[in-house]
C-alpha angles and dihedrals in degrees: 000000000000089000091058095253121109111235091210104048102012093231123143093229101108121139128190129215114195112222084007134162115001139341135225139208118240130186126220139183120239135167089273094053130257121358137180132220136170121238126198131212135231106225125213120196132185110217091198100061105006096243115148140182134193126215127190108260097209109055090195088069093061093078091049091051092049092051099061145293129102096332114094122203115244110231114215 
């Protein structure tokens, strides 16, 4: 999606909305203990087939999400 091509229908009709659809709370560990922050998503939508994806807007939050909190790792 980030390259402008829909992975479902292969059309070049992808649009991006910064700080788009939804947000989520993530927890992190700091010197003072546990903290919480909210991260937002950039949303990508294909106007040909309706498929959409969300990506975390603040890349610094990815480590916090991976290190605990409400998000659970998917085991393949």
